[in-house]
C-alpha positions, 0 to 999 in steps of 0.5 A: 827671834830673827836669825840673819847675817844682815844687821837689823838696824842701819840698812837705810844708807846704801852699802858700797862694796869693792872687790880688792886684791888684798895681800895676794887674795881676791876679796870682797870688802864693804867700804866704811868710814874706818876703811874696808871691812872684809865680807868674803874671800874668793878662793878654791883652797880650803886652807884660805878660809881658816886664816886669821887675817882673812876672817869676815868682819876684819878691818883691812890694812891699807898697805896690803891692798894692792888693787881696787876693782869695782 
């Protein structure tokens, strides 16, 4: 049995990450064909990690993305 946060299948293609300013928060997102998917947030406030709109795996809304930094 394997326990991992990385998917077992589909690792052949390179994954493109981008650091975004999303709704006032600095986040790391993975670029997919559907859009950007939230990977992690960068915050020192513990309450930010409990927000429903900042859950890892969430498809980000394009109108809330302010700036894309690579």
